[in-house]
FIZALUM-499062 format. One record per residue: x, y, z of N, C-alpha, C in turn; residue number from 0; residue in one letter. Coordinates in Angstrom, 1 decimal. Layout:
N
n.xx/n.yy/n.zz/ca.xx/ca.yy/ca.zz/c.xx/c.yy/c.zz/resi/resn
X/Y/Z/X/Y/Z/X/Y/Z/NUM/a
...
REM end
This chain:
75
n.xx/n.yy/n.zz/ca.xx/ca.yy/ca.zz/c.xx/c.yy/c.zz/resi/resn
6.4/-43.7/4.5/7.1/-45.0/4.4/8.5/-44.8/5.4/0/x
8.8/-45.6/6.5/10.0/-45.6/6.7/10.8/-47.2/6.7/1/x
12.7/-46.6/6.4/12.9/-47.7/6.4/14.6/-47.2/7.9/2/x
15.0/-48.8/8.2/15.8/-48.4/9.2/16.7/-49.4/8.3/3/x
17.8/-48.8/8.6/19.2/-49.5/8.1/20.5/-49.8/9.0/4/x
21.0/-51.1/9.4/22.1/-51.1/10.0/23.5/-50.7/9.4/5/x
24.4/-49.7/9.8/25.8/-49.2/9.2/26.6/-49.2/9.9/6/x
28.2/-49.1/9.2/29.6/-49.0/9.7/29.8/-47.6/10.1/7/x
28.5/-46.2/9.7/29.4/-45.0/9.6/29.5/-45.0/11.1/8/x
31.0/-44.3/11.2/31.5/-44.3/12.4/31.5/-42.7/13.3/9/x
31.6/-42.2/12.7/31.2/-40.5/13.2/30.4/-39.7/12.7/10/x
30.3/-38.6/13.8/29.1/-37.9/13.6/29.5/-37.0/12.0/11/x
31.1/-36.5/12.0/31.8/-35.8/10.6/30.7/-36.7/9.4/12/x
30.9/-37.8/9.3/30.6/-38.7/8.1/29.3/-38.8/8.2/13/x
28.2/-39.1/9.2/27.1/-39.1/9.4/26.3/-37.3/8.8/14/x
26.5/-36.9/8.9/26.5/-35.7/8.8/26.4/-35.3/7.4/15/x
27.9/-35.5/6.2/28.2/-35.2/5.2/27.0/-36.3/4.3/16/x
27.0/-37.3/4.9/25.8/-38.5/4.4/24.2/-37.9/4.1/17/x
24.0/-37.3/5.2/22.5/-36.6/5.0/22.9/-35.5/4.4/18/x
23.5/-34.8/4.3/23.6/-33.5/3.5/23.4/-34.2/1.6/19/x
24.1/-35.1/1.7/23.6/-35.9/0.5/22.4/-36.4/0.1/20/x
22.0/-36.9/0.9/20.6/-37.6/0.9/19.9/-36.7/1.2/21/x
19.6/-35.7/1.7/18.5/-34.4/1.6/18.6/-33.8/0.5/22/x
19.7/-33.7/-0.2/20.0/-32.9/-1.7/19.7/-33.9/-2.9/23/x
19.9/-35.0/-2.7/19.2/-36.1/-3.5/18.1/-35.9/-3.4/24/x
17.3/-36.1/-2.5/15.5/-36.7/-2.4/15.1/-35.7/-1.2/25/x
14.6/-34.7/-1.5/13.9/-33.4/-0.7/13.0/-34.2/0.0/26/x
12.1/-35.2/-0.7/11.0/-35.6/0.8/11.5/-36.6/1.5/27/x
13.1/-36.9/1.7/13.3/-37.7/2.8/13.5/-36.7/3.7/28/x
13.6/-37.7/5.4/14.0/-37.0/6.5/14.7/-38.1/7.0/29/x
15.8/-38.2/7.1/17.0/-38.9/7.5/17.6/-38.6/8.5/30/x
18.0/-39.4/9.6/19.0/-39.1/10.8/19.6/-40.6/10.9/31/x
21.1/-40.2/11.8/21.6/-41.3/12.5/21.4/-41.6/14.0/32/x
21.5/-42.7/14.5/21.7/-43.0/15.5/23.0/-43.4/16.0/33/x
23.9/-42.7/16.2/25.7/-43.8/16.1/25.7/-44.4/17.6/34/x
25.1/-44.0/18.7/24.9/-44.6/19.2/24.6/-45.7/19.8/35/x
23.7/-46.0/18.8/23.2/-47.4/19.0/24.0/-48.6/18.1/36/x
23.7/-49.6/18.8/25.3/-51.0/18.7/25.3/-50.9/16.8/37/x
24.5/-50.8/16.2/24.0/-51.4/15.1/24.5/-49.7/14.1/38/x
24.6/-48.7/14.8/24.8/-47.5/13.8/23.4/-46.9/12.7/39/x
22.7/-47.5/13.8/21.2/-47.0/13.0/21.2/-45.7/12.3/40/x
20.7/-46.2/10.7/20.3/-44.6/9.5/19.0/-45.1/9.4/41/x
17.8/-43.8/10.2/16.5/-44.2/9.9/16.2/-42.7/8.6/42/x
15.5/-43.4/7.6/15.0/-42.7/6.7/13.3/-43.2/6.4/43/x
12.8/-41.3/6.2/11.2/-41.8/6.0/10.9/-40.8/4.9/44/x
10.4/-41.5/4.0/9.9/-40.8/2.7/8.2/-40.6/3.1/45/x
8.3/-39.2/2.8/6.8/-38.2/3.1/6.0/-38.2/1.7/46/x
6.4/-39.0/0.7/5.9/-39.4/-0.5/6.1/-40.2/-1.5/47/x
6.0/-41.2/-0.6/6.4/-42.5/-1.2/7.3/-43.5/-0.4/48/x
8.0/-44.5/-1.3/9.0/-46.0/-1.0/10.2/-45.2/-1.1/49/x
11.0/-45.4/0.2/12.5/-45.1/0.1/13.5/-46.1/-0.6/50/x
14.1/-45.5/-1.8/15.0/-46.3/-2.3/16.3/-46.9/-1.5/51/x
15.9/-47.8/-1.3/17.0/-48.8/0.0/18.4/-49.0/-1.3/52/x
18.0/-49.5/-2.6/19.4/-49.9/-3.0/20.1/-48.4/-3.3/53/x
19.5/-47.4/-3.3/20.6/-45.9/-3.7/20.9/-45.8/-2.4/54/x
20.2/-45.8/-1.2/20.8/-45.3/0.1/22.1/-46.6/0.3/55/x
21.8/-47.5/0.1/22.9/-48.7/0.3/24.5/-48.4/-0.4/56/x
24.3/-48.2/-1.9/25.0/-47.7/-2.8/25.7/-46.5/-2.6/57/x
25.1/-45.4/-2.5/25.7/-43.8/-1.5/26.3/-44.1/-0.4/58/x
26.5/-45.5/0.9/26.9/-45.6/1.9/28.3/-46.3/1.0/59/x
28.0/-47.1/0.7/29.1/-48.0/-0.4/30.4/-47.2/-0.6/60/x
29.6/-45.9/-1.8/30.8/-45.6/-2.4/31.3/-44.4/-1.2/61/x
31.0/-44.2/-0.1/31.8/-43.5/1.3/32.3/-44.6/1.8/62/x
32.5/-46.0/1.6/33.7/-46.5/2.3/32.9/-47.3/3.5/63/x
31.6/-47.2/3.5/30.8/-48.0/4.7/29.7/-48.9/4.1/64/x
29.2/-49.9/5.4/28.1/-51.0/4.9/26.9/-50.2/5.5/65/x
26.0/-51.1/4.6/24.8/-50.8/5.1/23.8/-51.7/4.9/66/x
23.1/-52.2/5.3/22.1/-53.2/5.3/20.4/-53.2/5.9/67/x
19.3/-53.6/5.2/18.2/-52.8/5.8/18.3/-54.0/7.2/68/x
17.6/-53.3/8.0/16.8/-53.9/9.1/15.6/-54.6/9.2/69/x
15.3/-55.3/9.1/13.9/-56.1/8.7/13.1/-56.3/9.9/70/x
11.7/-56.3/9.7/11.0/-55.7/10.8/11.0/-57.0/11.8/71/x
10.9/-56.5/13.1/10.9/-58.8/13.7/9.5/-58.0/14.6/72/x
8.8/-59.5/14.5/7.6/-59.5/15.3/7.7/-60.4/16.4/73/x
7.5/-60.1/17.3/7.8/-60.5/18.8/6.4/-61.1/18.7/74/x
REM end
């Protein structure tokens, strides 16, 4: 399962620190940021189950950032 989040993460340094926390907590997650996107995207894939959306949002909030799940848009 893959979840995509809109964030306010604004630097590569912050993104790398958050990715380290994510990967250390959930070894089954594959996560990356796209800071060049206007929504500063965080993509998280769980290779064995569902992504814990609430935990990720709280992690970013504790670090001083906002995050929200981007809903799928069907055109």
